[in-house]
C-alpha positions as CSV (number, residue, x, y, z in Angstrom):
1,M,12.2,15.3,14.5
2,K,11.4,16.6,11.1
3,G,12.7,13.4,9.5
4,I,10.5,11.3,11.8
5,D,7.4,13.2,10.9
6,H,8.3,12.9,7.2
7,K,8.7,9.2,7.4
8,S,5.5,8.6,9.5
9,K,3.5,10.0,6.4
10,F,4.6,6.9,4.5
11,L,3.2,4.1,6.7
12,L,0.7,2.0,5.3
13,T,-2.8,1.8,6.7
14,H,-4.3,-1.5,8.0
15,R,-6.4,-1.9,4.9
16,E,-3.5,-1.3,2.5
17,R,-1.5,-4.0,4.3
18,E,-4.5,-6.2,4.0
19,V,-4.9,-5.7,0.2
20,F,-0.9,-6.0,-0.2
21,E,-0.9,-9.3,1.6
22,L,-3.7,-10.8,-0.5
23,L,-1.9,-9.4,-3.6
24,V,1.3,-11.2,-2.9
25,Q,-0.9,-14.4,-2.5
26,D,-1.7,-14.0,-6.1
27,K,-5.2,-13.0,-5.7
28,T,-7.0,-10.9,-8.4
29,T,-8.4,-7.5,-7.8
30,R,-11.9,-9.0,-8.0
31,D,-10.9,-11.8,-5.4
32,I,-9.5,-8.9,-3.0
33,A,-12.6,-6.8,-3.5
34,G,-15.0,-9.7,-2.6
35,Q,-12.9,-10.9,0.3
36,L,-12.7,-7.5,1.9
37,F,-16.3,-6.3,0.9
38,I,-14.9,-3.3,-1.0
39,S,-15.0,-2.2,-4.7
40,E,-12.4,-3.2,-7.2
41,K,-11.8,0.6,-7.7
42,T,-11.0,0.8,-3.9
43,V,-8.5,-2.2,-4.4
44,R,-6.8,-0.5,-7.2
45,N,-6.4,2.7,-5.1
46,H,-5.0,0.7,-2.3
47,I,-2.5,-1.1,-4.6
48,S,-1.5,2.4,-6.0
49,N,-0.9,3.7,-2.5
50,V,1.2,0.7,-1.7
51,M,3.3,1.2,-4.8
52,Q,3.8,4.9,-4.1
53,F,4.8,3.9,-0.6
54,E,7.5,1.6,-2.1
55,I,8.6,4.2,-4.5
56,N,9.1,6.7,-1.7
57,R,10.8,4.2,0.5
58,I,13.3,3.5,-2.3
59,I,14.0,7.2,-2.8
60,D,14.7,7.7,0.7
61,I,17.2,4.6,0.9
62,T,19.0,6.0,-2.3
63,Q,19.3,9.6,-0.9
64,G,20.6,8.3,2.3
């Protein structure tokens, strides 16, 4: 059960997924901020969280 709790901490929020989906559509930080009615700094924070999520996911995969 401990592993399940650990992995659940790394799930993306709904907003992080929204930002990521727009990012992969080649939208700029400014475009994303305007479309979601949030600041560019908030967009950058969400992108940072998504990147950290991916790093942690890769670490989990490589450690088995």
